[in-house]
C-alpha positions as CSV (number, residue, x, y, z in Angstrom):
1,M,-18.7,6.2,-18.1
2,A,-15.4,4.2,-18.5
3,E,-15.0,1.4,-16.0
4,L,-11.9,-0.1,-14.2
5,H,-12.2,-3.4,-12.5
6,I,-9.4,-4.1,-9.9
7,I,-9.3,-7.8,-8.9
8,G,-6.4,-9.5,-7.0
9,E,-4.6,-9.7,-3.8
10,L,-2.2,-8.3,-1.4
11,S,0.1,-11.2,-1.7
12,S,3.3,-10.7,0.3
13,V,5.9,-8.5,1.9
14,I,9.6,-8.9,1.7
15,G,12.5,-7.4,3.5
16,F,11.2,-6.4,6.8
17,E,13.1,-7.3,10.0
18,E,10.2,-7.5,12.3
19,P,8.7,-11.0,12.7
20,N,5.0,-10.4,13.1
21,L,3.5,-8.0,10.5
22,F,0.1,-7.0,9.2
23,C,-0.9,-4.5,6.4
24,R,-3.3,-1.9,5.9
25,W,-4.1,-1.0,2.2
26,S,-6.2,1.6,0.4
27,V,-6.9,2.9,-3.0
28,Q,-6.7,6.6,-3.4
29,F,-8.2,8.3,-6.4
30,G,-9.3,11.7,-7.9
31,S,-12.8,13.4,-7.9
32,N,-13.4,12.1,-11.2
33,W,-13.6,8.5,-10.0
34,K,-16.5,6.9,-8.2
35,V,-16.9,3.5,-6.6
36,V,-19.5,1.2,-8.0
37,E,-18.7,-1.9,-5.9
38,G,-16.1,-3.2,-3.6
39,H,-14.0,-1.8,-0.7
40,V,-11.4,0.9,-1.2
41,E,-9.6,0.0,2.0
42,G,-8.9,-3.2,4.0
43,Q,-6.5,-4.9,6.3
44,S,-4.5,-8.2,6.2
45,C,-4.4,-10.7,9.0
46,S,-1.1,-10.9,11.2
47,S,1.5,-12.9,9.4
48,T,3.9,-14.8,11.6
49,A,5.1,-17.6,9.4
50,R,8.3,-16.1,7.9
51,I,10.8,-17.5,5.6
52,E,13.9,-15.3,4.8
53,Q,12.2,-12.0,5.7
54,R,9.1,-12.8,3.6
55,S,5.6,-12.7,4.9
56,E,2.5,-14.1,2.8
57,F,-0.8,-12.3,3.2
58,C,-3.1,-13.3,0.2
59,T,-5.6,-10.7,1.2
60,P,-8.2,-10.3,-1.6
61,I,-8.9,-7.1,-3.4
62,D,-12.0,-6.6,-5.7
63,L,-13.0,-3.0,-6.7
64,H,-15.1,-1.6,-9.5
65,L,-14.5,2.1,-10.3
66,V,-16.1,4.4,-13.0
67,T,-14.7,7.7,-14.3
68,R,-15.3,10.5,-16.9
69,G,-11.6,11.4,-17.1
70,L,-8.2,10.0,-16.4
71,Q,-7.2,12.8,-13.8
72,G,-6.6,11.4,-10.4
73,W,-5.7,7.9,-11.7
74,P,-5.9,5.4,-8.6
75,K,-3.0,4.6,-6.6
76,L,-2.4,1.9,-3.9
77,H,-1.4,3.3,-0.4
78,V,0.1,0.9,2.0
79,E,0.9,0.9,5.7
80,L,2.7,-2.0,7.4
81,Y,2.8,-2.5,11.1
82,A,4.6,-4.9,13.5
83,V,3.0,-6.6,16.4
84,N,4.5,-7.7,19.6
85,A,3.6,-10.5,22.1
86,L,1.7,-7.7,24.2
87,R,-0.5,-7.0,21.1
88,Q,1.0,-3.5,20.8
89,Y,1.6,-2.5,17.2
90,W,3.7,0.3,15.5
91,P,4.4,1.4,11.9
92,V,7.2,-0.1,10.1
93,G,6.6,1.0,6.6
94,Y,4.6,3.5,4.3
95,G,4.4,3.6,0.6
96,F,2.4,3.9,-2.5
97,G,2.2,2.9,-6.1
98,F,0.0,3.7,-9.1
99,V,-2.4,1.0,-10.6
100,P,-0.9,0.2,-13.8
101,A,-2.6,1.8,-16.9
102,R,-2.7,-1.3,-19.0
103,P,-5.2,-4.2,-18.8
104,G,-4.3,-7.6,-17.8
105,H,-2.2,-9.4,-15.2
106,H,0.3,-7.2,-13.2
107,R,2.6,-7.8,-10.2
108,V,2.9,-4.4,-8.5
109,Q,5.9,-3.9,-6.1
110,I,5.7,-0.9,-3.9
111,A,8.9,0.1,-1.9
112,T,8.2,1.4,1.5
113,W,10.0,3.7,3.9
114,K,9.6,4.4,7.6
115,V,10.1,7.5,9.9
116,S,13.5,7.5,11.3
117,S,15.2,9.5,14.1
118,A,18.5,11.0,14.6
119,R,18.6,10.2,18.4
120,A,20.4,7.0,19.5
121,A,17.8,6.3,22.2
122,D,15.1,6.1,19.6
123,A,17.1,3.9,17.5
124,F,17.7,1.5,20.5
125,R,14.0,1.5,21.4
126,E,13.0,0.6,17.7
127,R,15.8,-1.9,17.4
128,F,14.3,-4.0,20.3
129,H,10.8,-4.1,18.9
130,T,9.1,-1.8,21.4
131,G,7.9,0.9,18.9
132,G,8.8,3.1,15.9
133,F,7.5,6.6,14.9
134,A,4.0,7.0,13.2
135,L,2.7,9.9,11.1
136,A,0.4,12.2,12.4
137,K,-1.6,12.4,9.3
138,S,-1.5,9.2,7.0
139,D,-2.1,11.2,3.7
140,I,1.5,12.5,3.9
141,A,2.7,9.2,2.7
142,F,1.0,9.4,-0.7
143,S,0.5,13.2,-1.2
144,G,4.0,14.3,-0.7
145,I,3.1,17.7,0.5
146,E,5.2,17.8,3.7
147,R,7.1,14.6,3.3
148,Y,10.4,16.3,2.4
149,K,10.5,17.6,6.1
150,L,10.6,13.9,7.5
151,L,13.8,11.9,8.3
152,T,13.2,8.6,6.6
153,K,15.0,5.2,5.8
154,S,13.9,2.5,3.5
155,A,12.0,-0.4,4.7
156,G,10.8,-3.5,2.8
157,T,8.7,-4.2,-0.3
158,V,4.9,-4.8,-0.6
159,E,3.8,-7.2,-3.6
160,F,0.3,-6.9,-5.1
161,E,-1.0,-9.4,-7.9
162,L,-3.6,-7.6,-9.9
163,M,-5.8,-8.4,-12.8
164,L,-7.2,-5.2,-14.4
165,V,-10.1,-5.0,-16.7
166,F,-10.8,-1.9,-18.6
167,K,-14.1,-1.2,-20.2
168,H,-15.5,1.6,-22.5
169,F,-12.1,3.6,-22.4
170,C,-12.1,3.7,-26.2
171,E,-15.4,5.6,-26.3
172,Y,-13.6,8.3,-24.3
173,G,-10.6,8.5,-26.6
174,V,-8.1,6.5,-24.5
175,E,-6.3,3.8,-26.5
176,L,-5.0,0.9,-24.3
177,Y,-2.1,-1.2,-25.4
């Protein structure tokens, strides 16, 4: 079977207004893929040290996958949350991006969006850091089935530093460049 090793880190987030953030991440893939070792999801610690709307996380990722076909190529799903002094948290960004299909070192940047409201009272509540809107089902963020029904606005960017190692893909007719 062909093997894919994903080694790296969730390095930082850029462009979020909220001062205290943490990130939940997961790797989503199709039924052709199986996990050999590692975790397919995780969560960073809360980052409070901010310089120019940038938070550093340095959360490690180490995942070993095997596959018999390329269908359902892995993608990174992220959810960003803000935390206030009362330890309440609310979502401030959702996004996903595909794992690159080339071996080597990659910096993956995922643009995020958040659920918005047309009501002024909701915008006021969100502006003063007392909560935003959450998705009822988080798979809407990466599946796109009903995402067109949502009113959204852009949020910040999540950065991953990844080293990808491919093994035995040539035996299955896949040429890597």
